[in-house]
C-alpha positions in Angstrom: -24.9 -13.8 -23.0 -21.3 -14.3 -21.8 -18.8 -15.7 -24.3 -17.7 -19.3 -23.5 -14.2 -19.7 -22.0 -14.4 -23.4 -21.5 -15.9 -26.4 -23.2 -15.9 -27.8 -26.7 -17.2 -24.7 -28.5 -14.4 -23.5 -30.9 -15.0 -20.0 -29.7 -14.1 -21.1 -26.2 -10.5 -21.8 -27.3 -10.1 -18.3 -28.7 -11.6 -16.7 -25.5 -9.5 -19.0 -23.3 -6.3 -17.8 -25.0 -7.4 -14.2 -24.5 -8.2 -14.7 -20.8 -5.0 -16.6 -20.2 -3.0 -13.8 -21.8 -4.7 -11.4 -19.5 -3.8 -13.4 -16.4 -0.2 -13.7 -17.5 0.1 -10.0 -17.2 -0.4 -10.4 -13.4 2.0 -13.4 -13.2 5.0 -11.8 -11.5 5.1 -10.3 -8.0 7.0 -7.2 -9.1 4.2 -6.4 -11.6 1.6 -6.6 -8.8 3.8 -4.3 -6.7 4.2 -1.9 -9.6 0.4 -1.8 -10.0 0.0 -1.1 -6.3 2.5 1.7 -6.4 0.9 3.3 -9.5 -2.4 3.2 -7.7 -1.0 4.8 -4.6 0.9 7.7 -6.0 2.2 9.4 -9.2 5.9 8.7 -9.6 8.2 8.3 -12.6 9.7 5.1 -13.7 13.1 5.9 -12.1 11.5 6.8 -8.7 9.4 3.6 -9.0 12.5 1.4 -9.2 14.0 3.1 -6.2 10.8 2.8 -4.1 10.4 -0.9 -5.0 14.1 -1.7 -4.5 14.2 -3.1 -8.0 16.7 -2.6 -10.8 15.4 0.1 -13.3 15.8 -2.3 -16.2 13.5 -4.9 -14.5 10.9 -2.2 -13.7 11.1 -1.0 -17.4 10.5 -4.6 -18.7 7.6 -5.1 -16.4 6.0 -1.8 -17.3 6.3 -2.8 -20.9 4.6 -6.1 -20.3 1.8 -4.3 -18.3 1.4 -1.8 -21.1 1.3 -4.5 -23.8 -1.5 -6.1 -21.8 -3.4 -2.9 -21.8 -3.3 -2.5 -18.0 -1.3 0.7 -17.9 -0.5 3.7 -20.1 2.7 5.6 -20.1 2.7 9.4 -20.1 5.9 11.2 -20.9 6.6 14.5 -19.2 10.0 16.0 -20.3 12.5 13.2 -20.0 10.5 11.2 -17.4 7.9 8.5 -17.9 4.8 8.3 -15.6 2.8 5.1 -15.7 -1.0 5.2 -15.0 -3.6 2.5 -14.6 -5.5 2.1 -17.8 -8.7 0.7 -16.3 -10.5 1.5 -13.1 -11.4 -2.1 -12.4 -7.9 -3.4 -12.1 -7.6 -2.8 -8.3 -11.0 -4.4 -7.7 -9.8 -7.4 -9.7 -6.6 -7.6 -7.6 -8.6 -7.3 -4.4 -10.8 -10.3 -5.5 -7.7 -12.3 -6.5 -6.2 -11.6 -3.0 -9.4 -12.7 -1.3 -9.5 -15.9 -3.3 -5.8 -16.5 -2.7 -6.4 -16.1 1.1 -9.2 -18.6 1.0 -7.1 -21.1 -0.9 -4.2 -20.9 1.6 -0.6 -19.9 1.1 0.2 -23.1 -0.9 -2.5 -22.5 -3.4 -4.2 -25.9 -3.0 -6.9 -24.9 -0.5 -7.1 -25.0 3.2 -7.5 -28.3 5.0 
């Protein structure tokens, strides 16, 4: 039986916080681009910043947030850090999110 995420059950409040924290990890466009790049090819953190046109410090902070959320792991090889997706279902989840976003329309309030 699925755990409640909504409703008056006290367990729902705990589950809702966990789910909200999970969604927060996807809450920045650069994080989504980072996940996409990790899925496409193996590149180190410095190459990633260059490929994304982002400042290395920003990429590092977002990698840390993704790691803290358990979405990626960081593998060190020499003096370089290579991020990897921690779960195989992440891309499927993002595909579903993209589909729902398209259905809602660009303003996020639904199509009229």
